[in-house]
FITOR-599388 format. One record per residue (C-alpha): residue number from 1; residue in three letters; x, y, z. Coordinates in nm, 3 decimals. Last residue first. Layout:
N
+-----+-----+---------+---------+---------+
:   i :  aa :      xx :      yy :      zz :
+-----+-----+---------+---------+---------+
: NUM : ALA :       X :       Y :       Z :
...
+-----+-----+---------+---------+---------+
end
This chain:
214
+-----+-----+---------+---------+---------+
:   i :  aa :      xx :      yy :      zz :
+-----+-----+---------+---------+---------+
: 214 : SER :  -3.065 :  -1.855 :  -0.780 :
: 213 : ARG :  -3.260 :  -1.552 :  -0.663 :
: 212 : PRO :  -3.054 :  -1.295 :  -0.483 :
: 211 : PRO :  -3.090 :  -1.282 :  -0.105 :
: 210 : PRO :  -3.340 :  -1.033 :   0.036 :
: 209 : THR :  -3.224 :  -0.683 :   0.130 :
: 208 : LYS :  -3.344 :  -0.567 :   0.472 :
: 207 : ASP :  -3.572 :  -0.265 :   0.466 :
: 206 : PRO :  -3.627 :  -0.132 :   0.818 :
: 205 : HIS :  -3.263 :  -0.069 :   0.914 :
: 204 : GLU :  -3.246 :  -0.148 :   1.284 :
: 203 : CYS :  -2.948 :  -0.385 :   1.265 :
: 202 : LEU :  -2.938 :  -0.639 :   1.548 :
: 201 : ASP :  -3.074 :  -0.936 :   1.351 :
: 200 : ALA :  -2.855 :  -0.840 :   1.053 :
: 199 : ILE :  -2.536 :  -0.841 :   1.263 :
: 198 : PRO :  -2.345 :  -1.119 :   1.089 :
: 197 : CYS :  -2.460 :  -1.000 :   0.745 :
: 196 : ARG :  -2.499 :  -1.279 :   0.490 :
: 195 : TRP :  -2.861 :  -1.216 :   0.389 :
: 194 : CYS :  -2.816 :  -0.841 :   0.445 :
: 193 : GLU :  -2.591 :  -0.801 :   0.144 :
: 192 : PRO :  -2.641 :  -0.427 :   0.113 :
: 191 : ARG :  -2.731 :  -0.331 :  -0.242 :
: 190 : ARG :  -2.637 :   0.016 :  -0.364 :
: 189 : ALA :  -2.417 :   0.140 :  -0.079 :
: 188 : LYS :  -2.271 :  -0.184 :   0.048 :
: 187 : CYS :  -2.333 :  -0.322 :   0.397 :
: 186 : ILE :  -2.130 :  -0.636 :   0.323 :
: 185 : TYR :  -1.783 :  -0.575 :   0.175 :
: 184 : ARG :  -1.698 :  -0.206 :   0.199 :
: 183 : GLY :  -1.945 :  -0.113 :   0.469 :
: 182 : HIS :  -1.839 :  -0.395 :   0.699 :
: 181 : LEU :  -1.474 :  -0.317 :   0.628 :
: 180 : ILE :  -1.530 :   0.049 :   0.719 :
: 179 : LEU :  -1.721 :  -0.041 :   1.033 :
: 178 : TRP :  -1.470 :  -0.292 :   1.165 :
: 177 : HIS :  -1.176 :  -0.064 :   1.091 :
: 176 : HIS :  -1.319 :   0.243 :   1.264 :
: 175 : ALA :  -1.439 :   0.040 :   1.563 :
: 174 : ASP :  -1.086 :  -0.083 :   1.640 :
: 173 : ARG :  -0.988 :   0.170 :   1.908 :
: 172 : ARG :  -1.343 :   0.207 :   2.036 :
: 171 : PHE :  -1.419 :  -0.158 :   2.110 :
: 170 : GLU :  -1.336 :  -0.174 :   2.482 :
: 169 : ALA :  -1.472 :   0.177 :   2.532 :
: 168 : PRO :  -1.825 :   0.084 :   2.426 :
: 167 : VAL :  -1.930 :   0.272 :   2.110 :
: 166 : ASN :  -2.191 :   0.532 :   2.208 :
: 165 : ARG :  -2.011 :   0.857 :   2.286 :
: 164 : LEU :  -1.731 :   0.821 :   2.030 :
: 163 : LEU :  -1.985 :   0.697 :   1.777 :
: 162 : ARG :  -2.204 :   0.998 :   1.845 :
: 161 : GLN :  -1.916 :   1.240 :   1.789 :
: 160 : GLU :  -1.810 :   1.066 :   1.469 :
: 159 : VAL :  -2.166 :   1.063 :   1.332 :
: 158 : GLU :  -2.207 :   1.433 :   1.401 :
: 157 : LEU :  -1.871 :   1.507 :   1.238 :
: 156 : PRO :  -1.954 :   1.299 :   0.931 :
: 155 : ASN :  -2.281 :   1.485 :   0.859 :
: 154 : ARG :  -2.653 :   1.449 :   0.933 :
: 153 : GLY :  -2.605 :   1.199 :   1.214 :
: 152 : GLN :  -2.711 :   0.856 :   1.329 :
: 151 : ALA :  -2.497 :   0.631 :   1.543 :
: 150 : ILE :  -2.558 :   0.255 :   1.558 :
: 149 : ARG :  -2.881 :   0.311 :   1.364 :
: 148 : THR :  -2.791 :   0.030 :   1.118 :
: 147 : ARG :  -2.831 :   0.261 :   0.818 :
: 146 : ASN :  -2.686 :   0.568 :   0.986 :
: 145 : SER :  -2.371 :   0.405 :   1.118 :
: 144 : VAL :  -2.326 :   0.194 :   0.805 :
: 143 : ARG :  -2.358 :   0.491 :   0.568 :
: 142 : PHE :  -2.129 :   0.727 :   0.759 :
: 141 : ILE :  -1.879 :   0.444 :   0.810 :
: 140 : HIS :  -1.868 :   0.368 :   0.438 :
: 139 : THR :  -1.855 :   0.734 :   0.330 :
: 138 : ASP :  -1.566 :   0.809 :   0.566 :
: 137 : VAL :  -1.585 :   0.872 :   0.939 :
: 136 : ALA :  -1.247 :   0.844 :   1.109 :
: 135 : ILE :  -1.295 :   0.709 :   1.461 :
: 134 : THR :  -1.033 :   0.789 :   1.724 :
: 133 : PRO :  -0.924 :   0.555 :   2.002 :
: 132 : GLU :  -0.551 :   0.640 :   1.960 :
: 131 : GLY :  -0.330 :   0.349 :   1.856 :
: 130 : PHE :  -0.047 :   0.558 :   1.709 :
: 129 : ALA :  -0.027 :   0.457 :   1.345 :
: 128 : THR :  -0.382 :   0.330 :   1.293 :
: 127 : ASN :  -0.577 :   0.558 :   1.524 :
: 126 : LEU :  -0.385 :   0.886 :   1.509 :
: 125 : VAL :  -0.320 :   0.838 :   1.137 :
: 124 : VAL :  -0.682 :   0.758 :   1.055 :
: 123 : ASN :  -0.811 :   1.042 :   1.273 :
: 122 : ALA :  -0.580 :   1.293 :   1.104 :
: 121 : THR :  -0.703 :   1.177 :   0.764 :
: 120 : LYS :  -1.068 :   1.222 :   0.868 :
: 119 : ARG :  -1.007 :   1.562 :   1.029 :
: 118 : GLY :  -0.836 :   1.708 :   0.726 :
: 117 : VAL :  -0.486 :   1.665 :   0.591 :
: 116 : GLY :  -0.444 :   1.804 :   0.239 :
: 115 : PRO :  -0.166 :   2.037 :   0.340 :
: 114 : LEU :  -0.045 :   1.982 :   0.701 :
: 113 : ALA :  -0.202 :   2.193 :   0.978 :
: 112 : GLU :  -0.449 :   1.910 :   1.042 :
: 111 : LEU :  -0.163 :   1.690 :   1.160 :
: 110 : ALA :  -0.032 :   1.951 :   1.404 :
: 109 : GLU :  -0.375 :   2.009 :   1.558 :
: 108 : ARG :  -0.459 :   1.640 :   1.576 :
: 107 : THR :  -0.146 :   1.561 :   1.774 :
: 106 : ARG :   0.106 :   1.285 :   1.711 :
: 105 : PRO :   0.330 :   1.459 :   1.460 :
: 104 : VAL :   0.478 :   1.254 :   1.175 :
: 103 : GLU :   0.857 :   1.279 :   1.190 :
: 102 : GLY :   1.093 :   1.457 :   0.949 :
: 101 : ASP :   1.236 :   1.677 :   1.221 :
: 100 : HIS :   0.887 :   1.818 :   1.287 :
:  99 : HIS :   0.901 :   2.177 :   1.165 :
:  98 : GLU :   1.127 :   2.190 :   0.858 :
:  97 : VAL :   1.124 :   1.826 :   0.756 :
:  96 : LEU :   0.754 :   1.771 :   0.826 :
:  95 : LEU :   0.670 :   2.103 :   0.661 :
:  94 : ARG :   0.859 :   2.011 :   0.345 :
:  93 : CYS :   0.702 :   1.666 :   0.341 :
:  92 : THR :   0.354 :   1.818 :   0.360 :
:  91 : GLU :   0.444 :   2.045 :   0.068 :
:  90 : VAL :   0.554 :   1.741 :  -0.133 :
:  89 : LEU :   0.235 :   1.555 :  -0.039 :
:  88 : HIS :   0.006 :   1.844 :  -0.128 :
:  87 : ARG :   0.169 :   1.905 :  -0.464 :
:  86 : ALA :   0.165 :   1.535 :  -0.552 :
:  85 : LYS :  -0.199 :   1.511 :  -0.449 :
:  84 : SER :  -0.286 :   1.803 :  -0.676 :
:  83 : ARG :  -0.120 :   1.629 :  -0.970 :
:  82 : TYR :  -0.247 :   1.281 :  -0.886 :
:  81 : LEU :  -0.615 :   1.376 :  -0.890 :
:  80 : GLY :  -0.698 :   1.009 :  -0.955 :
:  79 : ILE :  -0.416 :   0.761 :  -0.900 :
:  78 : THR :  -0.228 :   0.612 :  -1.199 :
:  77 : ARG :   0.004 :   0.916 :  -1.200 :
:  76 : ILE :   0.146 :   0.817 :  -0.861 :
:  75 : TYR :   0.505 :   0.723 :  -0.940 :
:  74 : GLN :   0.572 :   0.974 :  -1.221 :
:  73 : GLU :   0.396 :   1.245 :  -1.021 :
:  72 : LEU :   0.660 :   1.222 :  -0.750 :
:  71 : GLY :   0.931 :   1.332 :  -0.989 :
:  70 : GLU :   0.723 :   1.624 :  -1.109 :
:  69 : VAL :   0.642 :   1.738 :  -0.755 :
:  68 : GLY :   0.994 :   1.707 :  -0.618 :
:  67 : LEU :   1.190 :   1.385 :  -0.584 :
:  66 : ALA :   1.408 :   1.538 :  -0.311 :
:  65 : LEU :   1.099 :   1.621 :  -0.107 :
:  64 : ILE :   0.997 :   1.258 :  -0.143 :
:  63 : ALA :   1.331 :   1.149 :   0.001 :
:  62 : ALA :   1.324 :   1.403 :   0.283 :
:  61 : PRO :   0.970 :   1.308 :   0.385 :
:  60 : THR :   1.065 :   0.941 :   0.400 :
:  59 : SER :   0.971 :   0.639 :   0.187 :
:  58 : ALA :   1.123 :   0.730 :  -0.149 :
:  57 : VAL :   1.249 :   0.463 :  -0.390 :
:  56 : PRO :   1.111 :   0.146 :  -0.231 :
:  55 : PHE :   0.809 :   0.356 :  -0.125 :
:  54 : LEU :   0.706 :   0.474 :  -0.472 :
:  53 : ARG :   0.653 :   0.161 :  -0.677 :
:  52 : ARG :   0.463 :  -0.033 :  -0.412 :
:  51 : THR :   0.306 :   0.304 :  -0.328 :
:  50 : ALA :   0.134 :   0.315 :  -0.667 :
:  49 : GLU :  -0.016 :  -0.034 :  -0.655 :
:  48 : ASN :  -0.119 :   0.024 :  -0.294 :
:  47 : VAL :  -0.301 :   0.343 :  -0.391 :
:  46 : GLY :  -0.496 :   0.162 :  -0.662 :
:  45 : ARG :  -0.591 :  -0.120 :  -0.427 :
:  44 : ASP :  -0.695 :   0.126 :  -0.156 :
:  43 : THR :  -0.934 :   0.280 :  -0.406 :
:  42 : ALA :  -0.922 :   0.648 :  -0.498 :
:  41 : GLN :  -1.135 :   0.952 :  -0.418 :
:  40 : ALA :  -0.888 :   1.046 :  -0.143 :
:  39 : SER :  -0.635 :   0.763 :  -0.112 :
:  38 : LEU :  -0.318 :   0.962 :  -0.183 :
:  37 : LEU :  -0.328 :   1.145 :   0.149 :
:  36 : VAL :  -0.399 :   0.814 :   0.323 :
:  35 : ALA :  -0.097 :   0.656 :   0.158 :
:  34 : ALA :   0.132 :   0.945 :   0.255 :
:  33 : LEU :   0.015 :   0.936 :   0.616 :
:  32 : LEU :   0.061 :   0.558 :   0.629 :
:  31 : GLU :   0.410 :   0.585 :   0.481 :
:  30 : PHE :   0.490 :   0.850 :   0.741 :
:  29 : PRO :   0.365 :   0.635 :   1.028 :
:  28 : THR :   0.592 :   0.353 :   0.907 :
:  27 : GLY :   0.550 :   0.027 :   0.715 :
:  26 : TYR :   0.251 :   0.087 :   0.493 :
:  25 : GLU :  -0.001 :  -0.098 :   0.278 :
:  24 : LEU :  -0.354 :   0.041 :   0.281 :
:  23 : GLU :  -0.606 :  -0.227 :   0.378 :
:  22 : THR :  -0.635 :  -0.070 :   0.721 :
:  21 : THR :  -0.639 :  -0.288 :   1.029 :
:  20 : PRO :  -0.855 :  -0.538 :   1.212 :
:  19 : GLU :  -0.716 :  -0.755 :   1.490 :
:  18 : PRO :  -0.997 :  -0.974 :   1.626 :
:  17 : ASN :  -1.187 :  -1.010 :   1.296 :
:  16 : LEU :  -1.492 :  -1.238 :   1.326 :
:  15 : ALA :  -1.505 :  -1.224 :   1.706 :
:  14 : ARG :  -1.447 :  -0.849 :   1.694 :
:  13 : LEU :  -1.743 :  -0.797 :   1.460 :
:  12 : ARG :  -1.960 :  -1.007 :   1.692 :
:  11 : ALA :  -1.857 :  -0.813 :   2.002 :
:  10 : PHE :  -1.908 :  -0.491 :   1.809 :
:   9 : ILE :  -2.270 :  -0.573 :   1.733 :
:   8 : GLU :  -2.332 :  -0.717 :   2.081 :
:   7 : HIS :  -2.217 :  -0.398 :   2.250 :
:   6 : ARG :  -2.429 :  -0.184 :   2.021 :
:   5 : LYS :  -2.734 :  -0.398 :   2.092 :
:   4 : GLY :  -2.687 :  -0.370 :   2.467 :
:   3 : ALA :  -2.639 :   0.006 :   2.450 :
:   2 : ASN :  -2.976 :   0.068 :   2.289 :
:   1 : MET :  -3.047 :   0.166 :   1.931 :
+-----+-----+---------+---------+---------+
end
């Protein structure tokens, strides 16, 4: 895919959604970090339902640390893998309190040193909480990038690196959100809805999906 096509793709996505953001509900960088930690192998809707119960009671590292693992489990038990997530989040809160004065660090290295925080989670926090032009490659972004040919790669890191090289600078901060929303609602895994895709004429996927028969 050439640079002109990529620019037009992101220009169209921006025109449709000028200020994209995550569908996770949060009010502070810590709430975002906690929500992203809880979102692994879970839907944003399910995480939001749990954090609507949790955050009014405990929305800081110190407050969640005071709940403890068992106390935290009572608020997040509707989320898959809630026991391991509770352990990771409580340990993360302990490290934030002990080493970062209860604040979410703003460097990749410090974020990835927290339990359960990998490159993707660190990228989400750096981008969404702090406005850094990072691109977190999840399953949606990996699929959309490869399928459209915006940035092809064999693994998430390859796709991320190619996106960072190939997405025009003016779109880089919001590219993560546009791509994930596109993958979630239009360029779906099993049946992409190409007939209503705003970038279908620019997409280089060879097998466009026809509209369903009425």
